[in-house]
Steps between C-alpha positions, in 0.01 A plus 500: 500500500650166578746542218615839626552365846698207350731749314559751776452264787321555837641534841321177602655300208876470558552276203359765267766749617777239425606445858726219603496309825673786698227746386740687262353605166679477168506877491685494849764253356548717192554813728748303725683372196536851363616635844745214526634593139545851605695408812732282294545790263594729787739223630670470157523879453668557833729205430597641155561848631713366793697271267559767235609763767743246633629384169561861365659611828745206489584570133578856590712403798704253306555744215575815703584402857683166506876532563445866591508667852175519689261790424384682831126560493450621847852566627650176598156391642386366167714409205469328174772242482505211252571149639436152390326281759517125441316431829148572622374824640766693682785278359415197709570152358717560202577145473128408434420703188342209326272436792394861508427481129284194552313670795437810290363285221274320756366835636411597145304176439312537835396854415377400157294210648369735773387758237222272383323552825575868550215746566676746736657820359751528785610145452529557126734797567696305760540190282595719198783662706623151602469378147675777345791516757537112462510523127761787514740311724431177311594656179844601641551149635420340162676750261792678691853364561636264607228287331144358476347444843812647665485867382574770751220746570578873431461706823545869520295682755736533814368665817761566763523199746279285294536235231499606125179415310320557188144593377392134477602450872288814587206361314527157667532662852196746438290210359598280804407773746164562323420117527579510869274799554214332294548173691473679839186679373361161404461581126552203285598500133155394402364818647335331804571637851547262793524581869713277715 
């Protein structure tokens, strides 16, 4: 009987269950690790989809739309018009392309580091959108003319009376909005909820 209790443990014997100082069991740690890996997988999947959609759309725009007249999608309210943007979002700061490249690389590093503590599905989606969008525009800055770290981003979605943007910009904005909402709701990336 004593041997059976040692193997399966008893509620009165926390050491038999493999608990640590915080009261967590080894099984709890394994479940948390599995959930964390799944959230990172969601983050990476969302990032890959956002990145590929952006990359493919820009390849099509450069091949079919660049140096062509704009295409009306919804009258003149929404057009596809290819432009090269050396600045930040909405064409600001064209003289600081290298700085924007460094900022995008920094954002990617922060997201990768944050992913290690990720246990929240909404945060995984938000960070995946940010990562995919940042990678999309960073790819342009690294590999498009006029040169490495100075490349101009391909923008093509042109709403009337608004700046021209691309799918990477859309992913970044949607991810940012989701992060603001999650922050207002008090949900942290590690899955905890706090009330201020």
